[in-house]
C-alpha positions as CSV (number, residue, x, y, z in Angstrom):
1,M,10.0,-14.2,31.0
2,E,10.8,-10.2,31.3
3,K,11.4,-8.7,28.3
4,N,15.0,-7.3,28.8
5,S,17.0,-4.7,26.6
6,T,18.6,-7.7,24.3
7,Y,14.9,-8.6,23.5
8,N,13.9,-4.9,22.5
9,K,16.9,-4.7,20.5
10,L,16.1,-8.0,18.3
11,K,12.7,-6.7,17.9
12,S,13.8,-3.3,16.6
13,Q,15.3,-5.2,13.8
14,K,12.1,-6.1,12.2
15,I,13.3,-9.3,11.0
16,E,9.8,-10.1,9.1
17,E,10.5,-6.6,7.3
18,L,13.8,-7.6,6.3
19,Y,13.2,-11.1,5.1
20,A,10.0,-9.8,3.3
21,N,12.4,-8.0,0.6
22,G,13.7,-11.3,-0.2
23,L,17.1,-12.0,-1.2
24,P,19.2,-9.0,-1.2
25,S,21.9,-8.5,-4.2
26,K,24.5,-8.3,-1.1
27,I,24.6,-8.3,2.5
28,S,27.6,-7.0,4.9
29,G,28.2,-7.3,8.7
30,K,30.2,-9.1,11.4
31,A,31.2,-12.7,10.9
32,H,30.2,-14.9,14.3
33,I,32.5,-17.6,14.2
34,F,31.9,-21.5,15.5
35,G,33.8,-24.9,14.9
36,D,32.9,-28.1,13.8
37,D,29.6,-30.2,15.1
38,V,27.6,-27.2,16.6
39,D,24.5,-29.0,16.8
40,T,20.5,-27.8,17.2
41,D,20.5,-28.3,21.3
42,A,23.6,-26.0,21.6
43,I,21.9,-23.5,19.1
44,I,18.6,-23.7,20.8
45,P,18.3,-26.0,23.9
46,G,15.2,-28.0,24.5
47,A,14.0,-26.6,27.6
48,Y,12.9,-23.4,24.7
49,L,11.2,-25.3,22.2
50,R,7.5,-24.3,23.7
51,T,8.1,-20.6,23.1
52,T,5.8,-19.0,20.7
53,D,7.2,-15.6,20.8
54,L,10.3,-15.9,18.0
55,Y,12.2,-12.8,19.3
56,E,12.0,-14.5,22.8
57,L,13.0,-17.8,21.4
58,A,16.2,-15.9,19.4
59,L,17.2,-14.9,23.3
60,H,18.3,-18.1,23.6
61,C,20.0,-18.8,20.5
62,M,23.5,-20.3,21.1
63,A,22.7,-20.6,24.7
64,G,24.6,-24.0,24.8
65,I,27.8,-21.8,23.3
66,D,27.6,-18.5,23.6
67,E,24.8,-17.3,25.9
68,D,25.4,-13.3,24.9
69,F,25.3,-14.1,21.3
70,P,21.8,-12.5,20.9
71,N,23.1,-9.2,22.3
72,K,26.0,-9.2,19.7
73,T,24.2,-9.7,16.3
74,A,22.9,-7.2,14.0
75,N,21.0,-7.2,10.5
76,G,23.3,-8.4,8.1
77,D,25.6,-10.5,10.3
78,V,27.0,-14.0,8.9
79,I,27.6,-17.1,10.7
80,I,31.1,-18.7,9.9
81,A,31.0,-22.3,11.1
82,G,33.3,-25.7,10.2
83,E,31.8,-29.1,9.6
84,N,28.9,-30.7,9.9
85,F,26.9,-27.1,11.2
86,G,23.5,-27.9,12.3
87,C,23.8,-31.4,13.4
88,G,21.8,-33.2,15.7
89,S,17.8,-33.2,15.9
90,S,16.0,-31.7,13.0
91,R,14.2,-29.0,15.2
92,E,13.1,-26.0,13.2
93,Q,13.4,-23.5,16.2
94,A,17.3,-23.8,15.7
95,P,17.3,-21.8,12.5
96,V,14.3,-20.0,13.5
97,A,16.0,-18.6,16.5
98,I,19.2,-17.6,14.0
99,K,17.1,-15.9,11.8
100,Y,15.5,-13.8,14.1
101,C,18.8,-12.6,15.4
102,G,19.3,-11.1,12.3
103,I,21.4,-13.8,10.5
104,Q,20.7,-13.8,6.9
105,A,23.4,-15.8,6.0
106,I,25.6,-18.9,6.9
107,I,29.1,-20.0,5.8
108,A,30.1,-23.4,6.7
109,E,32.6,-26.2,5.5
110,S,29.6,-28.2,5.6
111,F,25.8,-28.4,7.0
112,A,23.4,-31.1,8.3
113,R,21.4,-32.0,5.3
114,I,18.0,-31.3,7.2
115,F,19.0,-28.0,9.0
116,Y,20.6,-26.7,5.5
117,R,17.3,-27.4,3.7
118,N,15.3,-25.6,6.7
119,C,17.5,-22.5,6.4
120,I,16.6,-22.7,2.5
121,N,12.5,-22.6,3.7
122,L,13.1,-19.9,6.2
123,G,15.0,-17.8,4.1
124,I,18.5,-17.8,5.5
125,I,21.1,-18.3,2.9
126,P,23.6,-21.6,3.6
127,I,26.9,-21.5,1.6
128,E,29.0,-24.3,1.8
129,C,32.8,-23.4,1.6
130,K,35.6,-25.8,1.8
131,G,38.3,-24.3,3.3
132,I,36.6,-21.5,5.1
133,K,38.0,-22.4,8.3
134,K,41.4,-22.5,7.6
135,I,41.0,-19.0,6.4
136,M,39.3,-18.1,9.5
137,D,42.1,-19.8,12.0
138,T,44.6,-17.8,9.8
139,I,42.9,-14.3,10.4
140,T,42.0,-15.0,14.0
141,N,45.3,-15.6,14.6
142,L,46.9,-12.6,12.8
143,K,44.5,-10.6,14.7
144,K,45.3,-12.1,17.9
145,S,49.0,-11.2,17.4
146,K,48.1,-7.7,16.3
147,N,46.1,-7.3,19.4
148,E,49.1,-8.2,21.7
149,N,51.3,-6.2,19.9
150,E,48.9,-2.9,20.4
151,S,48.8,-4.3,24.4
152,Q,44.9,-4.8,23.8
153,K,43.2,-6.8,26.4
154,E,43.3,-10.7,25.8
155,N,39.7,-10.7,26.0
156,S,38.6,-8.0,23.4
157,E,36.1,-8.9,20.6
158,M,37.7,-9.5,17.5
159,D,35.7,-7.8,14.9
160,I,36.0,-9.3,11.2
161,S,33.7,-8.1,8.6
162,V,32.4,-10.0,6.0
163,E,30.4,-9.3,2.6
164,V,28.3,-11.6,0.6
165,D,27.7,-10.6,-2.9
166,F,25.0,-13.1,-4.4
167,E,24.7,-11.7,-7.8
168,N,28.4,-12.4,-8.4
169,K,28.5,-15.5,-5.8
170,K,31.5,-13.9,-4.1
171,I,32.3,-13.4,-0.6
172,Y,34.5,-10.8,1.2
173,I,36.5,-11.5,4.4
174,N,37.9,-8.0,6.0
175,N,37.2,-6.6,2.7
176,K,39.2,-9.3,0.8
177,D,38.2,-12.2,-1.5
178,I,38.4,-15.0,0.1
179,E,39.9,-17.0,-3.3
180,E,42.8,-14.8,-2.7
181,Y,43.4,-16.5,0.5
182,P,46.1,-19.2,0.3
183,I,45.2,-22.6,1.9
184,K,47.9,-25.4,2.6
185,N,45.8,-28.7,2.0
186,E,46.7,-32.0,0.2
187,D,43.2,-31.8,-1.6
188,F,43.0,-28.1,-2.5
189,T,44.6,-24.7,-2.4
190,K,42.1,-22.1,-2.7
191,V,38.6,-21.9,-0.9
192,T,36.0,-23.5,-3.2
193,C,32.2,-22.3,-2.2
194,I,29.0,-23.6,-3.3
195,F,25.8,-21.1,-3.3
196,P,22.3,-22.3,-3.7
197,K,21.0,-22.6,-6.9
198,G,18.1,-23.4,-9.2
199,K,15.0,-23.9,-7.9
200,T,16.5,-23.2,-3.9
201,M,17.5,-19.6,-5.2
202,D,14.0,-18.9,-6.3
203,I,12.9,-19.6,-2.7
204,L,15.6,-17.6,-1.4
205,S,14.1,-14.9,-4.0
206,K,11.1,-14.7,-1.9
207,G,12.4,-14.6,1.8
208,G,11.5,-18.2,2.2
209,L,9.3,-21.3,1.4
210,V,6.0,-19.5,2.4
211,G,6.7,-16.3,0.3
212,Y,7.7,-18.7,-2.4
213,A,4.2,-20.6,-2.2
214,K,2.5,-17.3,-2.1
215,S,3.8,-15.9,-5.2
216,Q,3.1,-19.1,-7.5
């Protein structure tokens, strides 16, 4: 496969060095928003499972949904998704492809269990947040209205910033604490986030299971 400009961009992000530093106190970047039931085949289609160059694997990340996804990512960006993220087969290549796009954290309503564990092993921080989907729906609808009022292009990229503060277990969307966003739901009125803890955080602090094993 010809190594194109996106491949060179991904490789310049030096993912191994990024993760070698372990868990940062904070990460910040752009939010990449996905819906419910994003399965591992959509994240990395089966045709690419034999790819051994991990940056080349990342070139096909989210190919089942957005083929341009790898070109949009940067170190510190975060995926925000709905229910059951990472469902389907247990292929480890799915979180590997996400990792080599520079994504360090995934915030979702819920995760498929094996995918969640694979994220931990690879050093990607998975955070379960009940209510995050409603918050993102509210924000994107507001931004769409603003874009229309400003006569911007309908298909313009809507940049939404996200910061994850691991030390204080806080998440900020567009510089606002997500707990300050009201949610209308019969079960809860504000978002509830569950950060990894205990031994899981010990593994993440070493950049994943390999780094943790080497430290023991």
